[in-house]
C-alpha positions as CSV (number, residue, x, y, z in Angstrom):
1,M,72.7,-16.6,46.8
2,M,69.7,-15.0,48.5
3,A,66.1,-15.3,47.1
4,G,65.4,-12.5,44.7
5,Q,69.1,-12.0,43.8
6,V,70.7,-12.3,40.4
7,D,73.9,-14.3,40.1
8,D,75.8,-12.5,37.2
9,R,79.0,-14.4,37.6
10,P,80.2,-15.7,34.2
11,G,79.7,-19.3,33.5
12,T,77.1,-20.0,36.2
13,T,74.1,-22.2,35.5
14,H,72.0,-19.0,35.8
15,D,74.0,-17.4,33.0
16,R,73.6,-20.4,30.8
17,L,69.8,-20.5,31.4
18,V,69.4,-16.8,30.7
19,E,71.4,-17.0,27.5
20,A,69.4,-20.1,26.3
21,M,66.0,-18.5,26.9
22,N,63.8,-17.8,23.9
23,S,62.8,-14.5,25.4
24,G,64.8,-11.3,25.6
25,V,66.2,-10.7,29.1
26,L,67.8,-7.6,30.5
27,A,68.7,-6.5,34.0
28,T,69.3,-3.0,35.4
29,D,70.9,-1.5,38.4
30,E,69.0,0.7,40.9
31,S,69.2,3.7,38.5
32,G,67.7,1.8,35.6
33,R,70.8,1.3,33.6
34,V,71.4,-1.9,31.7
35,T,73.6,-4.4,33.5
36,A,72.7,-7.6,31.6
37,W,71.5,-8.3,28.0
38,N,71.1,-11.9,26.6
39,P,71.5,-13.0,23.0
40,R,67.8,-13.2,22.4
41,A,67.4,-9.6,23.4
42,Q,70.0,-8.7,20.7
43,Q,68.1,-10.8,18.1
44,L,64.8,-9.0,18.9
45,L,66.1,-5.4,19.1
46,G,69.4,-5.4,17.2
47,H,71.6,-4.0,19.9
48,T,74.7,-5.9,21.0
49,R,75.5,-6.4,24.7
50,D,78.4,-3.9,24.6
51,E,76.2,-1.3,23.0
52,V,73.5,-1.3,25.8
53,L,75.5,-1.9,29.0
54,G,75.3,1.1,31.2
55,R,72.6,2.9,29.1
56,P,69.2,3.9,30.7
57,V,66.7,1.3,29.7
58,H,63.8,3.8,29.5
59,R,65.5,6.0,26.9
60,L,67.0,3.1,25.1
61,L,63.8,1.0,24.6
62,H,60.5,2.6,25.5
63,R,58.5,4.4,22.8
64,D,54.9,5.7,22.5
65,A,52.5,5.3,19.6
66,E,54.2,8.1,17.6
67,G,57.7,6.7,18.3
68,H,58.7,9.3,20.9
69,V,60.3,8.6,24.3
70,P,57.5,9.1,26.8
71,P,58.0,11.0,30.1
72,E,60.0,8.8,32.5
73,R,57.4,9.1,35.2
74,D,54.9,7.4,32.8
75,C,57.3,4.6,32.0
76,R,55.8,1.3,33.0
77,L,59.0,-0.6,32.3
78,M,60.5,1.2,35.3
79,R,57.5,0.9,37.6
80,A,58.8,-2.3,39.3
81,L,62.0,-0.4,40.2
82,R,60.1,2.5,41.7
83,T,57.5,0.5,43.6
84,G,59.0,-2.9,44.1
85,V,55.9,-4.5,42.6
86,P,56.1,-6.8,39.6
87,D,54.4,-5.6,36.4
88,H,53.6,-6.7,32.9
89,G,52.3,-5.3,29.6
90,D,51.0,-6.4,26.2
91,A,51.8,-4.8,22.8
92,D,54.1,-2.1,24.0
93,R,56.5,-0.5,21.5
94,F,60.3,-1.1,22.0
95,A,62.9,0.7,19.8
96,H,65.0,-1.5,17.5
97,R,68.6,-0.5,16.7
98,D,67.5,0.4,13.1
99,G,64.8,2.8,14.3
100,R,61.7,0.7,13.7
101,L,59.3,-0.1,16.5
102,V,58.9,-3.7,17.7
103,M,55.7,-4.8,19.4
104,C,56.6,-6.7,22.6
105,S,54.9,-8.2,25.5
106,W,56.9,-8.1,28.7
107,S,57.0,-8.7,32.4
108,S,59.3,-7.1,35.1
109,A,60.3,-7.9,38.6
110,P,62.5,-6.1,41.2
111,I,65.9,-7.4,42.2
112,Y,67.0,-7.1,45.8
113,A,70.6,-7.2,47.2
114,G,69.5,-9.1,50.3
115,D,66.6,-11.2,51.4
116,P,63.5,-9.3,49.9
117,D,61.4,-10.7,52.8
118,G,63.9,-10.1,55.5
119,P,64.2,-7.1,57.8
120,G,65.9,-4.1,56.3
121,A,65.6,-5.4,52.7
122,G,65.6,-1.8,51.4
123,P,64.7,-0.6,48.0
124,P,65.2,-2.7,44.8
125,A,68.8,-2.9,43.7
126,G,67.6,-3.2,40.1
127,L,65.0,-5.0,37.9
128,V,64.9,-7.9,35.5
129,L,62.8,-7.4,32.3
130,V,61.8,-10.4,30.2
131,F,60.2,-9.6,26.8
132,Q,59.0,-11.3,23.6
133,D,58.1,-10.3,20.1
134,A,54.3,-9.8,20.2
135,A,53.8,-8.7,16.6
136,D,52.5,-12.1,15.4
137,R,50.2,-12.4,18.4
138,V,49.0,-8.8,18.0
139,A,48.4,-9.3,14.3
140,V,46.4,-12.5,15.0
141,E,44.5,-10.6,17.7
142,R,43.8,-7.7,15.4
143,E,42.7,-10.1,12.6
144,R,40.4,-11.8,15.1
145,R,38.9,-8.5,16.2
146,D,38.5,-7.4,12.5
147,R,36.8,-10.7,11.7
148,L,34.6,-10.3,14.8
149,A,33.7,-6.8,13.7
150,Q,32.9,-8.0,10.2
151,V,30.6,-10.7,11.7
152,R,28.9,-8.1,13.8
153,R,28.5,-5.8,10.9
154,A,27.1,-8.6,8.8
155,N,24.7,-9.7,11.5
156,S,23.6,-6.1,12.0
157,R,23.0,-5.7,8.3
158,L,21.1,-9.0,8.2
159,R,18.9,-7.8,11.0
160,L,18.4,-4.6,9.1
161,V,17.4,-6.4,5.9
162,A,15.1,-8.7,7.9
163,E,13.5,-5.6,9.6
164,I,13.1,-3.9,6.2
165,T,11.5,-7.0,4.7
166,T,9.0,-7.3,7.6
167,V,8.1,-3.6,7.6
168,L,7.7,-3.3,3.8
169,A,5.7,-6.5,3.6
170,S,3.2,-5.0,6.1
171,T,1.7,-2.5,3.5
172,L,0.7,-2.6,-0.1
173,N,0.3,1.1,-0.3
174,E,3.0,2.2,-2.8
175,E,3.6,5.7,-1.3
176,E,3.7,4.5,2.3
177,L,6.0,1.6,1.3
178,L,8.7,3.9,-0.2
179,R,8.5,6.4,2.7
180,R,9.1,3.6,5.1
181,L,12.0,2.4,3.0
182,V,14.0,5.6,3.2
183,R,13.4,6.0,6.9
184,L,14.7,2.5,7.5
185,V,18.0,2.8,5.4
186,V,19.0,6.1,7.0
187,P,21.3,6.3,8.9
188,A,22.1,2.6,8.8
189,L,23.2,2.6,5.1
190,G,23.8,6.3,4.4
191,D,23.3,9.9,5.5
192,W,20.5,10.4,3.0
193,A,18.2,8.5,0.6
194,E,15.7,9.1,-2.1
195,V,13.5,7.1,-4.5
196,D,12.7,7.9,-8.1
197,L,9.8,6.0,-9.7
198,L,8.8,5.2,-13.2
199,I,5.1,6.0,-13.3
200,P,3.0,3.7,-15.5
201,D,2.2,6.5,-17.8
202,G,5.9,7.0,-18.6
203,R,6.7,9.9,-16.3
204,V,9.6,9.9,-13.7
205,E,8.8,11.2,-10.3
206,R,10.9,11.6,-7.1
207,V,8.5,10.3,-4.5
208,T,10.4,10.5,-1.3
209,T,13.6,11.9,0.2
210,T,15.2,12.0,3.6
211,H,18.4,13.2,5.3
212,R,19.8,12.4,8.7
213,E,20.3,16.1,9.5
214,L,18.3,18.2,7.0
215,S,14.7,18.9,7.9
216,A,11.8,17.8,5.8
217,A,11.2,21.5,4.9
218,D,14.8,21.7,3.6
219,I,14.4,18.9,1.1
220,A,10.6,18.9,0.4
221,G,11.2,20.9,-2.8
222,L,13.3,18.1,-4.2
223,E,10.3,15.8,-4.5
224,G,7.9,15.8,-7.4
225,P,8.0,15.3,-11.2
226,L,11.4,15.0,-12.9
227,P,12.4,15.5,-16.5
228,P,11.5,12.6,-18.9
229,L,13.7,9.5,-19.2
230,P,15.9,9.9,-22.2
231,R,15.9,7.2,-24.9
232,M,19.7,7.0,-24.9
233,P,20.7,7.3,-21.3
234,Q,24.0,8.9,-20.3
235,G,23.7,9.9,-16.6
236,P,23.8,7.2,-13.9
237,L,20.2,7.6,-12.8
238,A,18.9,7.3,-16.4
239,R,21.1,4.2,-17.0
240,V,19.7,2.5,-13.9
241,L,16.1,3.4,-14.8
242,R,16.6,2.0,-18.3
243,G,17.4,-1.4,-16.9
244,G,21.0,-1.0,-16.0
245,G,22.8,-2.3,-12.9
246,T,23.9,-0.6,-9.8
247,V,26.1,2.5,-10.2
248,V,28.5,3.7,-7.4
249,V,29.4,7.4,-7.6
250,G,32.6,8.1,-5.6
251,A,33.9,11.4,-4.2
252,G,34.9,13.7,-7.0
253,A,33.5,11.4,-9.7
254,D,30.1,13.1,-10.1
255,V,30.4,14.3,-13.7
256,R,27.1,15.8,-14.9
257,S,25.9,14.9,-18.4
258,D,23.8,17.1,-20.7
259,E,20.5,15.3,-19.8
260,P,17.8,17.3,-18.0
261,L,17.2,14.2,-15.8
262,D,20.9,14.1,-14.9
263,A,20.8,17.8,-14.1
264,A,18.0,17.2,-11.6
265,R,20.0,14.3,-10.0
266,H,23.1,16.6,-9.8
267,E,21.1,19.3,-8.1
268,L,19.9,16.7,-5.5
269,F,23.5,15.6,-4.9
270,Q,24.5,19.3,-4.3
271,V,21.7,19.8,-1.8
272,M,22.6,16.6,0.0
273,D,26.3,17.5,0.0
274,A,27.0,14.1,-1.5
275,H,30.5,12.8,-1.1
276,S,29.6,9.3,-2.3
277,A,26.4,7.7,-3.5
278,I,25.0,4.4,-4.8
279,I,22.1,4.2,-7.3
280,T,20.5,0.8,-7.6
281,P,17.4,-0.4,-9.5
282,L,14.1,-1.3,-7.8
283,A,13.2,-4.2,-10.1
284,A,11.3,-7.5,-10.0
285,R,10.3,-10.1,-12.6
286,G,12.3,-8.5,-15.3
287,E,10.7,-5.0,-14.9
288,T,12.4,-1.9,-13.5
289,Y,10.0,0.2,-11.3
290,G,12.4,2.9,-10.1
291,A,15.7,3.5,-8.4
292,L,16.9,3.8,-4.8
293,T,19.7,6.3,-4.3
294,L,21.7,6.3,-1.0
295,G,24.6,8.6,-0.2
296,Y,27.0,9.9,2.4
297,S,27.4,13.6,3.2
298,R,30.5,12.9,5.4
299,P,33.9,12.6,3.8
300,G,35.6,9.2,4.3
301,H,32.5,7.1,3.8
302,G,31.7,5.2,0.7
303,Y,30.2,2.0,-0.7
304,G,32.5,-1.0,-1.0
305,P,31.6,-4.4,-2.4
306,D,30.0,-5.6,0.9
307,D,27.9,-2.4,1.2
308,R,26.9,-2.8,-2.4
309,L,25.6,-6.3,-1.8
310,V,23.5,-5.1,1.1
311,V,22.0,-2.1,-0.7
312,E,21.2,-4.3,-3.8
313,D,19.5,-6.9,-1.5
314,V,17.4,-4.2,0.1
315,A,16.5,-2.8,-3.4
316,R,15.7,-6.3,-4.7
317,R,13.3,-7.0,-1.8
318,T,11.7,-3.5,-2.2
319,G,11.3,-4.2,-5.9
320,L,9.4,-7.4,-5.2
321,V,7.1,-5.7,-2.7
322,L,6.6,-2.8,-5.1
323,A,5.7,-5.2,-7.9
324,N,3.1,-6.9,-5.5
325,A,1.7,-3.5,-4.6
326,R,1.2,-2.6,-8.2
327,L,-0.3,-5.9,-9.0
328,Y,-2.6,-5.5,-5.9
329,A,-3.6,-2.0,-7.1
330,E,-4.3,-3.3,-10.6
331,Q,-6.4,-6.2,-9.3
332,R,-8.3,-4.0,-6.9
333,N,-9.0,-1.4,-9.6
334,T,-10.2,-4.2,-12.0
335,A,-12.3,-5.8,-9.3
336,E,-13.9,-2.5,-8.2
337,A,-14.6,-1.5,-11.8
338,M,-16.2,-4.8,-12.5
339,Q,-18.3,-4.6,-9.3
340,R,-19.4,-1.0,-10.1
341,N,-20.3,-2.0,-13.7
342,L,-22.6,-4.6,-12.3
343,L,-24.4,-1.9,-10.2
344,T,-26.9,0.0,-12.4
345,P,-27.4,3.8,-12.3
346,L,-30.2,4.9,-10.0
347,P,-33.4,6.5,-11.3
348,Q,-34.6,9.8,-9.9
349,P,-38.4,9.5,-10.1
350,G,-40.1,12.9,-9.6
351,E,-39.1,14.5,-6.4
352,L,-37.9,11.3,-4.8
353,R,-34.1,11.4,-4.3
354,L,-31.9,8.3,-4.3
355,E,-28.2,7.9,-3.5
356,A,-26.1,4.8,-3.3
357,R,-22.5,4.0,-2.3
358,Y,-20.4,0.9,-2.8
359,V,-17.1,0.4,-0.9
360,P,-15.1,-2.8,-1.8
361,A,-13.5,-4.9,0.9
362,A,-9.9,-4.3,1.8
363,Q,-9.0,-7.8,0.6
364,V,-8.4,-7.4,-3.1
365,S,-9.7,-10.9,-4.0
366,W,-13.1,-10.2,-2.3
367,V,-15.1,-9.2,-5.3
368,G,-18.4,-9.3,-3.8
369,G,-21.9,-10.4,-3.8
370,D,-23.2,-7.2,-2.2
371,W,-25.5,-5.1,-4.4
372,Y,-28.1,-2.4,-4.4
373,D,-30.8,-1.7,-7.1
374,A,-33.6,0.7,-7.7
375,F,-36.0,0.8,-10.7
376,A,-39.3,2.1,-11.8
377,L,-42.3,-0.3,-11.6
378,P,-45.2,-0.5,-14.1
379,D,-47.7,0.9,-11.6
380,G,-45.6,4.1,-11.0
381,G,-43.9,2.9,-7.8
382,T,-40.2,2.6,-7.3
383,G,-38.6,-0.8,-6.5
384,L,-35.8,-0.8,-3.9
385,V,-33.4,-3.7,-3.4
386,I,-30.4,-4.3,-1.1
387,G,-28.8,-7.8,-1.1
388,D,-25.9,-10.0,-0.4
389,I,-24.9,-13.2,-2.1
390,E,-22.9,-15.7,-0.1
391,G,-19.2,-15.6,-1.2
392,H,-16.4,-13.1,-1.9
393,D,-15.1,-14.0,-5.3
394,L,-15.8,-13.6,-9.0
395,P,-18.3,-16.4,-9.0
396,A,-20.2,-14.7,-6.2
397,A,-20.3,-11.5,-8.3
398,A,-21.6,-13.4,-11.2
399,R,-24.3,-15.1,-9.1
400,M,-25.2,-11.6,-7.7
401,A,-25.8,-10.4,-11.2
402,Q,-28.0,-13.3,-11.9
403,V,-30.1,-12.9,-8.8
404,R,-30.3,-9.1,-9.3
405,N,-31.6,-9.5,-12.8
406,M,-34.1,-12.2,-11.8
407,L,-35.5,-10.1,-9.0
408,R,-35.8,-7.1,-11.4
409,A,-37.8,-9.2,-13.9
410,L,-40.0,-10.7,-11.3
411,A,-40.8,-7.4,-9.6
412,W,-41.7,-5.9,-13.0
413,D,-43.9,-8.8,-13.9
414,M,-45.7,-9.4,-10.6
415,A,-48.0,-6.8,-9.3
416,E,-48.0,-8.5,-5.9
417,P,-46.7,-7.8,-2.4
418,P,-42.9,-8.0,-1.9
419,S,-43.1,-11.3,0.0
420,A,-44.7,-13.0,-3.0
421,V,-41.9,-11.7,-5.3
422,L,-39.2,-13.0,-3.0
423,A,-41.0,-16.4,-2.7
424,R,-41.1,-16.6,-6.5
425,L,-37.4,-15.7,-6.5
426,D,-36.6,-18.6,-4.2
427,G,-38.1,-21.0,-6.8
428,V,-36.4,-19.5,-9.7
429,M,-33.0,-19.5,-7.9
430,A,-33.3,-23.2,-7.3
431,A,-34.2,-23.9,-10.9
432,V,-31.9,-21.7,-13.0
433,S,-29.2,-20.1,-10.8
434,D,-26.1,-21.4,-9.1
435,A,-26.7,-19.0,-6.1
436,E,-27.2,-20.9,-2.9
437,L,-27.8,-18.5,0.0
438,A,-28.6,-14.9,-0.2
439,T,-30.1,-12.1,2.0
440,A,-32.1,-9.3,0.6
441,V,-34.7,-6.5,1.3
442,F,-37.1,-5.8,-1.5
443,G,-39.4,-2.8,-1.1
444,R,-41.8,-0.7,-3.0
445,V,-42.0,3.1,-2.4
446,E,-45.3,4.6,-3.6
447,E,-46.8,8.0,-3.5
448,Q,-50.3,8.0,-2.0
449,P,-53.1,10.5,-2.7
450,G,-52.5,13.7,-0.9
451,G,-48.7,13.6,-1.5
452,R,-48.1,11.0,1.3
453,W,-45.4,8.4,0.7
454,H,-45.7,4.7,1.7
455,L,-43.3,1.8,1.9
456,R,-44.1,-1.9,1.6
457,W,-41.2,-4.2,2.1
458,C,-40.1,-7.8,2.8
459,N,-36.8,-8.8,4.5
460,A,-35.2,-12.1,3.7
461,G,-32.6,-12.4,6.5
462,H,-31.0,-9.1,5.9
463,P,-30.0,-6.3,8.3
464,P,-33.1,-4.1,9.0
465,P,-33.6,-0.9,7.1
466,L,-33.3,2.3,9.1
467,L,-35.9,5.1,8.9
468,I,-34.6,8.6,10.0
469,T,-37.0,11.5,10.3
470,R,-36.1,15.1,9.5
471,D,-35.8,15.9,13.2
472,G,-33.4,13.0,13.9
473,G,-35.8,10.3,15.1
474,T,-34.8,6.8,14.1
475,Q,-36.4,3.5,13.8
476,F,-35.2,0.1,12.5
477,L,-37.9,-1.6,10.4
478,D,-37.5,-5.0,12.1
479,E,-39.9,-7.3,10.1
480,H,-37.7,-10.3,9.3
481,G,-38.1,-13.5,7.3
482,V,-36.0,-16.5,6.3
483,L,-33.0,-16.3,3.9
484,L,-33.2,-16.9,0.2
485,G,-32.0,-20.1,-1.5
486,D,-32.2,-22.7,1.3
487,P,-35.1,-25.2,0.8
488,D,-34.4,-26.6,4.3
489,L,-35.3,-23.4,6.0
490,T,-38.9,-23.1,7.1
491,G,-40.8,-20.0,8.0
492,T,-42.5,-17.0,6.5
493,R,-41.4,-13.7,5.2
494,P,-44.0,-11.2,6.4
495,D,-44.6,-7.9,4.5
496,G,-44.1,-4.7,6.4
497,T,-45.8,-1.4,5.7
498,R,-44.8,2.1,6.9
499,D,-45.7,5.6,6.1
500,L,-42.7,7.7,5.2
501,P,-42.7,11.2,6.7
502,P,-41.8,14.2,4.6
503,S,-38.0,14.8,4.4
504,S,-37.3,11.5,6.1
505,T,-34.5,9.2,4.9
506,L,-34.8,5.5,4.3
507,L,-31.4,3.7,4.6
508,L,-30.8,0.2,3.2
509,Y,-27.4,-1.3,3.7
510,T,-25.4,-4.5,3.7
511,D,-23.8,-6.2,6.7
512,G,-20.3,-4.9,5.9
513,L,-21.4,-1.5,7.3
514,V,-22.3,-2.8,10.7
515,E,-20.6,-6.1,11.3
516,T,-17.0,-6.4,12.4
517,R,-15.1,-9.2,14.0
518,D,-14.2,-7.5,17.2
519,S,-17.4,-5.6,18.0
520,D,-20.9,-6.4,19.2
521,L,-23.5,-6.1,16.5
522,S,-26.0,-4.4,18.7
523,D,-23.4,-1.7,19.6
524,R,-22.6,-1.2,15.9
525,L,-26.4,-0.9,15.1
526,T,-26.7,1.7,17.9
527,S,-23.8,3.6,16.5
528,L,-25.4,3.6,13.0
529,R,-28.6,4.9,14.5
530,R,-26.8,7.7,16.4
531,H,-24.8,8.9,13.4
532,G,-27.8,8.7,11.1
533,S,-29.8,10.9,13.5
534,H,-26.9,13.5,13.7
535,L,-26.7,13.6,9.9
536,A,-30.5,13.6,9.1
537,Q,-30.7,17.2,7.7
538,L,-27.7,17.0,5.4
539,P,-28.2,16.8,1.6
540,L,-28.5,13.2,0.6
541,P,-25.1,12.9,-1.1
542,D,-23.4,14.4,2.0
543,F,-25.4,12.2,4.3
544,C,-24.1,9.0,2.6
545,D,-20.5,10.2,2.5
546,K,-20.5,11.4,6.1
547,L,-22.2,8.3,7.4
548,L,-19.5,6.1,5.8
549,E,-16.8,8.3,7.3
550,R,-18.3,8.2,10.8
551,V,-19.4,4.6,11.0
552,E,-15.9,3.5,9.7
553,P,-16.6,0.1,8.2
554,S,-13.9,-2.5,9.1
555,G,-13.0,-3.3,5.5
556,E,-13.5,-7.0,6.2
557,D,-16.5,-7.1,3.8
558,D,-18.0,-5.1,1.0
559,V,-20.4,-2.3,1.9
560,A,-23.4,-1.3,-0.2
561,L,-25.9,1.2,0.9
562,L,-29.0,2.8,-0.7
563,A,-30.5,5.9,0.7
564,V,-33.9,7.4,-0.3
565,R,-34.9,11.0,0.7
566,I,-38.7,11.6,0.8
567,P,-39.9,14.9,-0.6
568,D,-41.2,17.7,1.7
């Protein structure tokens, strides 16, 4: 026998090997008709040897994905016969005798009548095709791909949940928190999303909506107050808001109840063209704050068990952040209310005008030691105080109240220069107060004969007052002395005196207005001076508001300011 030839003589060793093979083997002639068919081929495809001999292998076996015979020119099984080049394939469909398709892997090689490497070998005289059932291997491979896809989806969703957690934790503003949420979950978890909140006063409000295709203008009308929450909930949204669990609404299963709240939900679903949706509570620490609704507008998408777990995880994390945001707001409101209650109303003596502002620090726990004060003195003058007690907590606020009241009492009782009043305050603080360090400016504004106004002041380690004339001229009143409350500090606190021109503005402020971690203090003081000059002719309330707006305190510390407008 020559290399590349098939010995098909009965009973040869070659025959016995082919028949014993665990793979299907067939051979064809030069026209592609079957000339050999081993027992394993019959086991795999059901045809007996006598049934296939002489039949074209292409029409007999090869099928496309729909079970049709593909064009012969596209038949890879016959390529080795056409080109003389061996070929192979994975997961091709072979026709079984009973009509079903069998997934097979195969390899083919041309057969030559003579020496395939010799001169004049000619075209192939046939081909040999070896094939095996690949169904198990294909199923294993498909399962492997499916599991890999599941792992990738799980990892993707874990990354999404981690990203949502990071983004949501970066703000305690409730409105911004929820707007970020719906932008993050669409389109990753749905085509649209919306959040309905239970407002503390008992109302229900849709606070934010988004859709992957609809514009903000198309859905803006969906936001706002909703009908009240019924006592006996029937619709899915009402059930969730009343403390129920997650509800999945499938395609064709959106049955509207008679509740006004459910009518509003149904209207939303129609605008969103909802084919499926999931409504899950935003809850934490046993309290439900609202509901997150996600949905698909495209048919064929829905929320299975794995999707539900992810959506519930996102909602649970959002509920915790929402609970913290509300706690933060409550604490901040309480702290600010307490601080403001410690700050007394301002007098308006004669034509002299006074305005004050207090801005709490951004840190909710920083309830401060900053204060302002103004009060009438027995001799007809007006006492002015701005101060700052060391610390940013409730004890600091309590110490501030002590020092403020002591300074008031001493200023009323002592008809002496401001420096003497502050010196006496030092001794009283050491004896009867827990306050340790403090800065303050105490001044007396007095009307002199002829309608002139005069300031006497003493500065105990505090930022300098700023005097702004009607035409925008500015001057810091730079007389400084040592801080209050430290017996180890030596030095004096000189008194300063200054005439106050008509329509001028005297500004006292705490360091939170001008000090910031990332800026030079001299630059911030220059900025204060410049803005004060530009705003000099505004009415005093507008002057205070615009100054805070333009100077832009960092929020790292409380800000107190006291402004005095001298009459014309």
